[in-house]
C-alpha positions as CSV (number, residue, x, y, z in Angstrom):
1,M,-12.5,6.0,-1.1
2,K,-15.4,8.0,0.7
3,H,-15.4,6.9,4.2
4,L,-12.9,6.3,7.1
5,S,-14.2,2.8,7.4
6,E,-13.1,1.8,3.7
7,L,-9.5,3.7,5.0
8,A,-9.9,1.4,8.0
9,T,-10.6,-1.8,6.0
10,E,-7.5,-1.1,3.7
11,L,-5.1,-0.8,6.6
12,K,-6.4,-3.5,8.3
13,H,-6.2,-5.7,4.8
14,Y,-2.9,-4.6,4.1
15,R,-1.4,-5.1,7.9
16,E,-2.6,-8.9,7.7
17,E,-1.1,-9.1,4.1
18,L,2.3,-7.9,5.8
19,A,1.5,-10.6,8.6
20,L,1.5,-7.8,11.3
21,S,-0.9,-8.1,14.4
22,Q,-1.7,-4.7,15.9
23,K,0.8,-5.2,18.8
24,D,3.5,-5.2,16.1
25,M,2.4,-1.3,15.1
26,L,4.0,-0.7,18.2
27,L,7.5,-1.5,17.2
28,N,7.0,-0.1,13.8
29,I,5.5,3.5,14.7
30,G,5.5,3.3,18.3
31,M,1.8,3.1,18.5
32,S,0.1,1.0,20.9
33,Q,-2.7,-1.5,20.5
34,Q,-5.1,0.2,21.7
35,Q,-4.6,3.5,19.6
36,Y,-3.9,1.2,16.6
37,Q,-7.0,-0.7,17.1
38,R,-9.0,2.8,17.2
39,I,-7.6,3.2,13.7
40,E,-8.8,0.2,12.5
41,S,-12.2,0.8,13.7
42,G,-12.7,3.6,12.0
43,S,-12.5,6.2,14.4
44,D,-11.6,10.0,13.0
45,T,-7.6,10.6,12.8
46,R,-5.6,13.2,12.4
47,L,-3.4,13.3,9.1
48,S,-0.4,13.0,11.1
49,T,-1.2,9.8,12.6
50,L,-2.4,8.5,9.4
51,L,1.1,9.5,8.1
52,R,2.6,7.6,10.6
53,V,0.5,4.7,10.0
54,L,1.5,4.4,6.4
55,E,4.9,4.8,6.8
56,G,4.8,1.8,9.4
57,L,3.0,-0.1,7.0
58,N,5.5,0.8,4.0
59,L,2.3,2.7,2.2
60,E,2.6,6.0,0.6
61,M,-0.5,8.3,0.3
62,M,-1.2,9.4,-3.0
63,L,-3.8,12.4,-4.3
64,V,-5.2,11.5,-7.5
65,P,-7.7,13.6,-9.5
66,K,-11.0,11.9,-9.3
67,Q,-10.7,11.8,-13.3
68,H,-7.7,9.9,-13.2
69,I,-9.0,7.1,-10.6
70,S,-10.0,4.7,-13.1
71,A,-6.7,4.8,-14.9
72,V,-4.6,4.3,-11.9
73,K,-6.9,1.1,-10.9
74,V,-6.3,-0.1,-14.5
75,L,-2.2,0.2,-13.8
76,I,-2.6,-1.4,-10.1
77,N,-4.4,-4.1,-11.8
78,Q,-2.0,-4.7,-14.4
79,A,0.8,-4.5,-12.1
80,T,-0.7,-7.1,-10.2
81,L,-1.8,-9.7,-12.8
82,E,1.4,-9.1,-14.9
83,P,4.3,-11.4,-14.7
84,E,7.4,-9.1,-14.4
85,I,11.0,-9.7,-15.6
86,D,13.5,-10.7,-13.5
87,R,16.1,-7.9,-13.7
88,H,18.7,-10.7,-12.7
89,S,17.9,-13.0,-15.3
90,P,16.6,-11.2,-18.4
91,N,15.6,-14.7,-20.1
92,N,13.5,-15.8,-17.1
93,L,9.8,-14.3,-16.7
94,T,9.1,-14.4,-12.8
95,R,6.5,-13.1,-10.6
96,E,8.1,-10.5,-8.2
97,T,8.4,-11.3,-4.5
98,G,6.3,-8.7,-2.5
99,T,3.3,-6.8,-2.3
100,S,1.4,-6.0,-5.2
101,W,2.0,-2.4,-4.3
102,D,5.7,-3.0,-5.1
103,K,4.7,-4.0,-8.5
104,V,3.0,-0.8,-9.1
105,L,5.9,1.3,-8.1
106,H,8.1,-0.6,-9.8
107,S,5.8,-0.1,-12.9
108,V,5.5,3.8,-12.3
109,D,9.2,4.1,-11.9
110,D,10.0,2.1,-15.1
111,K,7.5,4.4,-17.0
112,E,9.2,7.4,-15.5
113,D,12.8,6.3,-16.2
114,N,11.2,6.0,-20.2
115,L,10.2,9.7,-20.3
């Protein structure tokens, strides 16, 4: 991601995926619709404000060395495409409920447990 407009587009997409309106961000992070709208329009934002928005959308910022970006993208794509085992019913394969990011985080947690 090299431009603020790309980040703004991703934030808007994820907010909509969560079925939240810009007004809902007031309840999530105490930010008015107008303030949040500026962020989604790609205006320059302070890091502390971005972290607040990410928290309200249940996202986490991660710094990834450029040489590992393609590996991270592969991991994310695998996690969003593969059915996962329902841990409450070990014989059933089910799609995990929640967002694609939940699947990525579970996959990473599982790999860390195996270390």
